[in-house]
C-alpha positions in Angstrom: 0.0 0.0 0.0 1.2 3.5 -0.8 2.0 5.9 2.0 -0.1 9.0 2.4 3.2 10.9 2.7 3.7 10.4 -1.1 1.2 13.2 -1.4 3.8 15.6 -0.1 5.1 18.2 -2.6 8.2 17.0 -4.3 7.8 13.4 -3.3 9.5 10.9 -5.7 8.3 7.3 -5.2 10.9 4.7 -4.4 11.0 1.4 -6.4 11.9 -2.1 -5.7 12.0 -3.2 -2.0 11.1 0.4 -0.9 8.1 0.8 -3.2 5.2 2.5 -1.4 7.2 5.3 0.3 9.3 8.2 -1.0 12.8 7.9 -2.4 13.2 11.6 -1.7 11.2 14.8 -1.4 13.0 16.9 -3.8 16.4 17.5 -2.2 18.0 14.1 -1.5 21.4 15.5 -0.5 20.0 17.9 2.1 17.7 15.1 3.4 20.7 12.8 3.8 22.8 15.4 5.6 19.9 16.1 8.0 19.6 12.3 8.7 23.4 12.0 9.2 23.4 14.8 11.8 20.4 13.4 13.6 17.7 15.7 12.5 15.4 13.8 10.1 12.5 11.4 10.2 11.9 8.7 7.5 8.7 7.1 6.4 9.3 3.3 6.7 5.6 2.4 6.5 6.2 -0.1 3.6 7.9 -2.5 6.0 6.1 -5.6 7.1 5.1 -6.2 10.7 4.3 -9.6 12.3 2.9 -9.8 15.8 3.4 -13.0 17.9 1.4 -13.2 21.1 0.8 -16.0 23.6 2.7 -17.3 26.7 5.0 -19.6 24.7 6.0 -17.0 22.2 9.6 -16.4 23.3 10.6 -20.0 24.1 9.0 -21.0 20.8 10.8 -18.4 18.7 14.0 -19.3 20.5 13.7 -22.9 19.4 13.1 -22.2 15.7 15.3 -19.2 14.9 19.0 -18.2 15.1 18.7 -15.9 18.1 18.5 -16.4 21.9 15.2 -14.8 22.8 14.0 -17.2 25.5 14.4 -14.6 28.2 14.2 -11.4 26.1 13.2 -8.5 28.4 10.5 -6.1 27.3 11.8 -3.1 25.2 15.1 -4.9 24.4 16.0 -5.0 20.7 17.6 -7.9 18.8 17.2 -9.5 15.4 16.8 -13.1 14.2 17.2 -15.2 11.1 15.1 -18.1 9.8 17.5 -20.4 8.0 16.9 -23.3 5.7 18.1 -26.8 6.8 21.3 -26.1 4.8 21.9 -22.9 6.8 20.9 -20.4 4.0 19.0 -17.3 5.0 15.3 -17.4 4.3 13.9 -14.6 6.5 15.4 -11.9 8.7 13.5 -9.8 11.2 14.0 -7.0 13.7 12.7 -8.2 17.1 11.4 -6.5 20.2 8.9 -7.6 22.9 6.5 -5.3 24.7 5.7 -7.7 27.5 2.5 -8.9 25.9 3.7 -9.8 22.4 6.8 -10.1 20.3 7.0 -7.8 17.2 8.9 -8.8 14.1 9.7 -6.1 11.5 10.8 -7.4 8.1 10.8 -6.6 4.4 7.3 -5.9 2.9 7.4 -9.0 0.7 8.5 -11.3 3.6 5.8 -10.4 6.1 3.1 -12.8 4.8 5.5 -15.7 4.0 7.1 -15.3 7.4 3.7 -15.3 9.2 2.7 -18.3 7.1 5.9 -20.2 8.0 5.4 -19.4 11.7 1.9 -20.6 11.5 3.1 -23.9 10.1 5.5 -24.3 12.9 3.0 -23.7 15.8 2.2 -27.3 16.5 0.8 -27.3 20.1 2.5 -24.1 21.2 0.3 -21.4 22.8 1.1 -18.7 20.3 -1.0 -16.4 18.1 0.5 -15.1 14.9 -0.8 -12.0 13.1 0.4 -10.2 10.0 -0.1 -6.7 11.4 1.3 -4.8 8.4 -2.1 -3.2 7.5 -2.6 -2.0 11.1 0.9 -0.7 12.0 3.5 1.5 10.2 7.1 2.1 11.0 8.8 5.4 11.3 12.6 5.6 11.1 14.6 8.0 13.2 18.4 8.6 13.9 18.3 7.7 17.6 20.5 5.2 19.4 18.2 4.2 22.3 15.6 1.6 23.2 12.0 2.7 23.5 11.1 3.9 27.0 8.1 2.6 29.0 5.0 4.3 27.8 6.4 4.9 24.3 5.3 3.0 21.2 6.9 -0.3 20.4 10.5 0.6 19.2 13.3 -1.4 17.7 16.8 -0.1 18.0 19.3 -1.3 15.5 22.4 -2.1 17.5 24.6 -2.8 14.5 27.6 -3.2 14.5 27.8 -4.0 18.2 28.4 -7.8 18.8 25.4 -9.2 20.7 25.7 -11.8 23.4 26.6 -15.1 21.8 27.6 -13.5 18.5 30.9 -12.9 16.8 32.4 -10.8 14.1 34.3 -11.3 10.9 35.0 -7.6 10.3 36.7 -5.0 12.5 35.9 -4.4 16.2 33.1 -2.0 17.0 35.2 1.0 17.7 36.8 0.8 14.2 33.5 -0.1 12.4 31.9 2.7 10.2 28.4 1.5 11.3 29.0 2.7 14.9 28.3 6.2 13.7 24.8 5.4 12.3 22.1 5.7 15.0 18.9 4.1 13.8 15.6 2.8 15.2 12.1 2.0 14.0 9.0 3.2 15.9 5.7 1.4 15.3 2.6 3.5 15.3 -1.0 2.7 14.3 -1.1 3.2 10.5 -3.9 5.8 11.0 -1.5 7.9 13.1 1.4 7.9 10.6 1.0 11.4 9.3 0.5 12.9 12.7 3.5 11.1 14.1 5.7 12.4 11.4 4.2 15.9 11.8 5.1 15.8 15.5 8.8 15.2 14.6 8.7 17.9 12.0 7.3 20.3 14.5 10.4 19.6 16.7 12.6 20.7 13.8 13.3 17.4 12.0 13.2 17.2 8.2 11.3 14.5 6.3 13.8 12.3 4.4 13.4 9.5 1.9 15.0 6.1 1.4 17.8 7.6 -0.8 19.1 8.9 2.5 18.6 5.8 4.6 20.1 3.5 1.9 23.2 5.7 1.5 23.9 5.6 5.2 23.2 1.9 5.4 25.7 1.1 2.7 28.3 3.3 4.4 27.7 1.3 7.6 28.1 -2.0 5.8 24.7 -3.0 7.1 23.2 -6.1 5.3 19.6 -6.0 4.3 17.4 -9.1 3.5 16.0 -7.9 0.2 19.3 -6.7 -1.1 22.3 -8.6 0.1 20.7 -12.0 0.5 20.1 -14.6 -2.2 19.3 -18.3 -2.2 22.9 -19.2 -1.4 23.6 -16.7 1.5 24.9 -17.8 4.8 25.1 -15.2 7.6 28.9 -15.4 7.9 29.3 -13.9 4.4 27.6 -10.7 5.5 29.1 -10.4 9.0 25.6 -11.0 10.3 26.8 -13.1 13.2 27.4 -9.8 15.0 23.7 -9.2 15.7 21.5 -12.0 14.4 23.0 -15.3 15.5 23.7 -16.8 18.9 26.4 -19.4 18.6 25.9 -21.1 21.9 22.1 -21.7 22.1 20.4 -24.9 21.5 19.6 -26.5 18.1 17.5 -24.8 15.5 17.1 -25.3 11.8 20.3 -24.5 10.0 22.4 -24.5 13.2 24.7 -27.2 12.1 25.9 -25.2 9.1 26.3 -22.1 11.2 28.5 -23.9 13.7 30.5 -25.8 11.1 31.4 -22.8 9.0 32.3 -20.8 12.1 34.4 -23.5 13.7 36.0 -25.3 10.8 35.0 -23.9 7.4 35.1 -20.6 5.6 32.2 -18.8 4.0 32.4 -19.1 0.2 31.7 -15.4 -0.4 32.3 -12.2 1.4 30.6 -8.7 1.6 32.6 -5.7 0.3 32.0 -2.0 0.0 32.8 -0.6 -3.4 33.9 2.9 -4.1 32.7 3.5 -7.7 34.2 5.7 -10.3 31.9 8.8 -10.4 33.4 10.5 -13.5 30.6 9.1 -15.7 27.9 10.6 -13.5 25.9 7.3 -13.7 25.7 4.4 -11.3 25.0 0.7 -12.0 21.9 -1.1 -10.8 21.8 -3.8 -8.3 22.6 -7.1 -10.0 25.5 -5.7 -12.0 28.4 -8.0 -12.3 31.7 -7.5 -10.5 34.8 -8.5 -12.4 38.5 -8.9 -11.6 41.0 -8.4 -14.3 39.4 -5.5 -16.1 36.3 -5.3 -18.4 37.3 -8.6 -20.1 38.1 -10.3 -16.8 36.5 -13.0 -14.7 33.1 -12.5 -13.0 33.6 -12.8 -9.2 30.5 -11.3 -7.7 27.3 -9.2 -7.8 26.4 -5.7 -6.8 23.6 -5.8 -4.2 22.9 -2.2 -3.3 24.0 1.1 -5.0 23.8 4.5 -3.4 24.9 8.1 -3.8 26.5 9.3 -0.6 26.6 13.0 0.3 30.3 12.7 1.1 31.7 9.5 -0.3 30.0 9.8 -3.7 28.8 6.7 -5.5 29.2 3.6 -3.3 27.8 0.1 -3.4 27.7 -3.2 -1.4 28.6 -6.3 -3.3 29.0 -10.0 -2.5 32.2 -11.5 -4.1 34.0 -14.8 -4.0 36.1 -15.1 -0.8 39.2 -15.9 -3.0 39.2 -12.5 -4.6 42.4 -10.7 -3.3 41.6 -7.9 -0.8 43.7 -5.5 -2.8 42.4 -6.4 -6.2 41.1 -3.6 -8.5 37.6 -4.5 -9.6 35.3 -3.5 -12.5 31.5 -3.3 -12.4 29.7 -3.9 -15.6 26.0 -3.7 -16.3 23.6 -1.5 -18.2 21.6 1.7 -17.5 18.6 2.4 -19.6 19.7 -0.2 -22.1 23.2 1.3 -22.5 26.3 -0.7 -21.4 28.1 0.6 -18.3 31.6 -0.1 -17.1 33.0 1.4 -13.9 36.2 1.0 -12.0 35.6 0.0 -8.3 37.9 0.0 -5.3 37.0 -2.4 -2.6 36.9 -1.8 1.1 37.0 -5.0 3.1 33.9 -5.8 5.2 34.4 -9.6 5.7 38.2 -10.5 5.4 39.3 -12.9 2.7 40.7 -15.4 5.2 37.1 -16.1 6.3 38.1 -16.4 10.0 36.0 -14.9 12.7 37.4 -13.1 15.7 36.8 -16.0 18.1 37.2 -19.1 15.8 38.7 -21.9 17.9 42.3 -22.7 17.2 43.1 -26.1 15.8 44.4 -28.6 18.4 45.3 -31.5 16.1 45.1 -32.8 12.5 42.3 -31.3 10.5 39.8 -33.2 8.4 41.0 -33.8 4.9 40.3 -30.7 2.7 40.5 -28.2 5.6 43.3 -25.8 6.4 44.6 -24.3 9.6 43.4 -21.0 10.9 44.9 -18.1 8.9 45.9 -20.2 5.8 45.6 -18.6 2.4 44.1 -21.7 0.8 40.6 -21.2 -0.7 38.8 -24.2 0.8 35.2 -23.9 2.0 32.8 -26.3 3.7 29.9 -25.1 1.5 
């Protein structure tokens, strides 16, 4: 459903995963600067909302997803993944409990499938699942704080802080660019969306579009389900073990692959940030190929998100083969409006090429045939 805020003067509709809200409202650079300095509100009413009620909700979600939510306190934010039996990402959701129900915020096209999957997994559990997307809308704001008692349901994105039971492949928190990106989602009744935005505007905030949010997300190396994930994705490739996976909880679907890749194997691909050549004044679209060895070189990955940043210029997230050297010069090829496009791209490492997490156990004896010791340069993977 389209947001009523698209009726604002200058609003340009977003497309793709953000269809239904504004890409920008006429001045995307000013909107992005306002969001970066903590003075903007963003319409995120296109996101899906699933509500899970019932006394068994937390222990049940704990048993079937990647996150430890069994004793999740009210107004404490986390996120979870639903994995396939082979450990590939199927769903991702922001999670917060209000003491009476657990709220899952996800991509618009995942809300109904996620609710349906949860319904199939109920068995005899005392839970009630509702796709509440038509009743509740999300508002995004640059605030690094949980919702307080008496406030609406609020999910704080703690990325890139490593949650309890998680680990990291990329740099520590104090060296991570995502630490400077405060972000949270506030759920309001959909009928109150316009007035909730107006309250923030009255306080001096500017209304911004998804051009701004996506640029800051890419700068922060923050993976997103409808962009960085495909049918082969495992969370290690995207450094998603920071916030969405608990390595020491009990079994759940896909847990064997998560543990095996963390302890012994190496993710077959890795997330990178690309700084794109801006001299042509055009940018590729998501899905463009990433090559190593020039325009006639070998395809090694795919662009997943492209953004124009107010300071960094054209940037992108891409998923490439782990074997690609970290210092390799890359080329992005695709087409824009039916015209071929070729851009030079410099990579910034998000997930290191060695595929080793910060706390991967050291080897204490001979390894299984085909595996290599921690830190080796060999390209083996268990997937």
